NUVEXMI-510130 format. One line per 8 residues: for each residue x, y, z of C-alpha. Coordinates in pm, whole numbers. Example, Ala and Ser with C-alpha at 12.3 -4.5 7.8 and 13.67 -1.06 7.14 Angstrom:
REM residues 2
1230,-450,780 | 1367,-106,714
REM end
This chain:
REM residues 351
2190,5173,15172 | 2136,4815,15294 | 2226,4916,15651 | 1964,5192,15637 | 1685,5019,15447 | 1691,4652,15546 | 1621,4712,15918 | 1333,4937,15817
1188,4753,15513 | 1309,4401,15573 | 1574,4193,15395 | 1481,4142,15025 | 1419,3792,14892 | 1738,3806,14684 | 1989,4020,14878 | 2275,3974,14629
2061,4082,14334 | 1933,4380,14535 | 2289,4492,14616 | 2406,4456,14253 | 2104,4644,14116 | 2137,4920,14371 | 2509,4959,14309 | 2454,4975,13933
2186,5244,13967 | 2405,5452,14197 | 2697,5419,13957 | 2480,5535,13666 | 2351,5827,13874 | 2709,5919,13970 | 2828,5913,13607 | 2531,6118,13488
2581,6365,13772 | 2953,6407,13711 | 2892,6457,13339 | 2634,6730,13412 | 2863,6898,13665 | 3150,6888,13417 | 2935,7049,13148 | 2825,7332,13378
3175,7389,13511 | 3311,7422,13158 | 3027,7658,13066 | 3117,7881,13360 | 3491,7845,13296 | 3566,7740,13654 | 3751,7447,13814 | 3543,7132,13852
3477,6982,14193 | 3645,6653,14267 | 3441,6352,14368 | 3530,6410,14734 | 3387,6764,14714 | 3037,6647,14626 | 2793,6475,14857 | 2529,6318,14631
2255,6279,14893 | 2274,6623,15057 | 2012,6789,14836 | 1663,6665,14747 | 1701,6790,14387 | 2016,6795,14174 | 1919,7120,14001 | 1874,7290,14337
2224,7173,14426 | 2354,7337,14109 | 2171,7662,14192 | 2335,7684,14533 | 2671,7605,14374 | 2643,7884,14116 | 2514,8147,14362 | 2857,8222,14507
2873,8515,14754 | 3188,8649,14586 | 2948,8788,14324 | 2680,9049,14385 | 2330,8905,14424 | 2231,9052,14087 | 2532,8889,13919 | 2459,8556,14090
2100,8561,13969 | 2180,8671,13614 | 2462,8419,13567 | 2261,8134,13713 | 1952,8212,13507 | 2161,8213,13192 | 2370,7907,13276 | 2122,7680,13452
1775,7831,13423 | 1720,7773,13053 | 1671,8145,12982 | 1829,8339,12697 | 2027,8657,12760 | 1731,8856,12626 | 1492,8689,12872 | 1729,8754,13161
1760,9116,13047 | 1382,9162,13053 | 1369,9025,13407 | 1614,9298,13515 | 1456,9573,13299 | 1777,9636,13103 | 1884,9596,12741 | 2010,9264,12608
2357,9405,12532 | 2387,9542,12885 | 2290,9209,13037 | 2531,9025,12807 | 2813,9244,12940 | 2709,9182,13301 | 2704,8805,13253 | 3043,8815,13080
3190,9019,13368 | 3047,8775,13622 | 3203,8481,13438 | 3539,8659,13427 | 3523,8730,13799 | 3443,8366,13874 | 3733,8252,13652 | 3988,8510,13766
3911,8454,14135 | 3952,8078,14090 | 3612,8011,14245 | 3560,7632,14233 | 3239,7474,14114 | 3163,7312,14449 | 2855,7247,14662 | 2859,7475,14968
2843,7305,15310 | 2514,7328,15499 | 2623,7615,15725 | 2687,7836,15420 | 2349,7781,15253 | 2176,8078,15425 | 2416,8330,15265 | 2315,8202,14920
1944,8149,14971 | 1837,8501,14863 | 1989,8453,14518 | 1849,8099,14488 | 1500,8228,14574 | 1532,8502,14311 | 1645,8255,14044 | 1357,8018,14110
1100,8298,14103 | 1235,8447,13782 | 1227,8104,13616 | 864,8077,13730 | 780,8421,13593 | 927,8336,13254 | 719,8019,13249 | 407,8200,13365
434,8413,13054 | 393,8108,12832 | 653,7835,12884 | 459,7609,13116 | 749,7365,13158 | 956,7640,13324 | 680,7708,13576 | 664,7336,13655
1042,7329,13702 | 1025,7629,13935 | 753,7467,14145 | 960,7150,14181 | 1266,7354,14278 | 1059,7554,14526 | 927,7238,14689 | 1281,7098,14709
1408,7421,14866 | 1131,7416,15129 | 1226,7055,15205 | 1596,7140,15228 | 1540,7446,15450 | 1213,7378,15638 | 1277,7659,15888 | 1328,7927,15620
1000,8125,15594 | 1091,8281,15260 | 1123,7933,15103 | 765,7858,15207 | 657,8208,15106 | 798,8165,14756 | 631,7826,14713 | 301,7974,14833
333,8263,14590 | 403,8038,14291 | 121,7797,14377 | -132,8080,14415 | -32,8229,14080 | -19,7892,13903 | -371,7818,14027 | -503,8090,13795
-319,7976,13480 | -628,7832,13306 | -817,8162,13341 | -544,8399,13217 | -608,8351,12846 | -920,8304,12636 | -868,8192,12276 | -513,8326,12295
-622,8662,12436 | -516,8801,12774 | -784,8810,13043 | -719,9066,13319 | -741,8948,13679 | -1067,9132,13741 | -1227,8959,13442 | -1104,8607,13512
-1352,8329,13587 | -1281,8194,13939 | -1449,7868,13837 | -1138,7798,13628 | -900,7839,13922 | -735,7529,14065 | -872,7515,14418 | -629,7241,14526
-334,7461,14433 | -493,7757,14612 | -534,7545,14924 | -175,7422,14896 | -54,7781,14851 | -245,7898,15157 | -101,7609,15359 | 253,7709,15257
175,8070,15348 | 52,7950,15686 | 383,7771,15745 | 575,8085,15652 | 370,8301,15889 | 405,8044,16168 | 783,8086,16126 | 729,8463,16174
812,8533,15812 | 768,8890,15694 | 1008,8895,15400 | 925,8994,15042 | 808,8651,14923 | 585,8603,15226 | 427,8945,15171 | 375,8877,14800
216,8543,14884 | -19,8718,15127 | -117,8958,14847 | -175,8667,14608 | -394,8497,14871 | -607,8813,14899 | -645,8819,14521 | -794,8469,14544
-1076,8598,14767 | -1399,8774,14671 | -1453,9058,14717 | -1093,9173,14714 | -976,9378,15008 | -801,9653,14811 | -704,9868,15113 | -531,9566,15270
-362,9480,14939 | -238,9839,14912 | -108,9826,15271 | 86,9507,15198 | 234,9664,14886 | 343,9961,15098 | 522,9721,15334 | 680,9543,15038
790,9876,14890 | 963,9969,15216 | 1155,9641,15202 | 1249,9647,14835 | 1258,10011,14729 | 1134,9886,14391 | 945,10121,14158 | 765,9815,14014
624,9745,14361 | 515,10110,14381 | 337,10063,14048 | 143,9772,14193 | 63,9976,14504 | -71,10248,14276 | -304,9997,14110 | -438,9882,14448
-490,10242,14563 | -668,10323,14238 | -909,10037,14304 | -957,10143,14665 | -974,10522,14627 | -1015,10602,14258 | -788,10641,13952 | -656,10987,14042
-488,10849,14355 | -311,10578,14158 | -219,10807,13871 | -45,11053,14104 | 195,10775,14212 | 246,10637,13860 | 342,10978,13721 | 623,11001,13978
788,10670,13882 | 1101,10643,13668 | 994,10345,13461 | 966,10485,13109 | 1095,10165,12951 | 855,9942,13143 | 556,9822,12943 | 321,9783,13238
369,10139,13362 | 229,10270,13035 | -51,10013,13004 | -160,10081,13365 | -138,10456,13315 | -346,10424,12998 | -618,10234,13184 | -641,10495,13461
-646,10779,13210 | -926,10600,13023 | -1127,10574,13344 | -1080,10947,13401 | -1210,11026,13053 | -873,11164,12934 | -902,10984,12602 | -621,11155,12412
-373,11096,12693 | -491,10737,12723 | -432,10679,12352 | -76,10809,12384 | -7,10581,12681 | -148,10277,12499 | 67,10356,12193 | 377,10376,12412
290,10044,12579 | 228,9882,12241 | 569,9997,12119 | 730,9819,12415 | 528,9497,12390 | 703,9193,12245 | 455,8920,12334 | 176,8844,12083
-115,8827,12330 | -4,9151,12497 | 26,9325,12161 | -324,9212,12061 | -469,9318,12396 | -315,9665,12378 | -413,9709,12013 | -772,9618,12101
-777,9865,12391 | -636,10135,12166 | -896,10055,11901 | -1175,10089,12158 | -1059,10449,12209 | -1059,10516,11836 | -680,10514,11821
REM end
């Protein structure tokens, strides 16, 4: 430390005191770090790394270091994400299950199997060297975004954690466009937090007051998106960030949003992405166009399929069908504001 800092910053007035203080702080950091690593290793049931295995200054954020350590390629990406969310992300098994659109018991079994595989394979709890980070980055990105999503639903501290992790990841891997894309996406969403609820009630995007949006965060998100595009990024987080940037403009370019969702759907094969494309097409070309796509999706257990379907049916004047779709969505809703919103919509239809 002295060799690095004194030539740059100058020799301190009391060099001995500086050295003692610095050594004490580094010792405290080392003890705290080793205690945390020991706790996580025991939770996972894996061998702990020795002191020689761990380079304390390699990562800009200790939690990011833990994420890369847990996302071992011996597990499937889904297993990496689920296990890491449960172990390090502060999410319950039920919250992880909702992120994957499966039941809590099913997710509990998946996490248990992942832990057994880690233990039986003797996978050590060790920081991967720099040249192995790219093979783990997809899972790390997914973990950070799912932590953000859970926080965006109400736990603001989780969103703040995700933004810090995203910034650290972009610093660690400055040439990775998806790292910048994810940070852009989270910033652009977080910018609208203050407008998403009114007296505890959900406010849909089209009804939000842009005056409440954080323009500094929007600018920061657009800057991150610009970095990702300059790196020729065209991955899923970059595309989602581009969509979020279009949502921050008025009027919204719905045909372009729908086209980006089509590109994202080709990459992901996700029916949830197709649902979002259907919404954009409904705005661009009318509710019948969107409804035709929605009715082809296998997402019966997904709340937002039924709430979106109900809204399009309402616009088409199919009141009885809309009531049925709202009732189905209400039965799936677990969050208080969502339940109140759906109940109010149903009441407006006399249901």
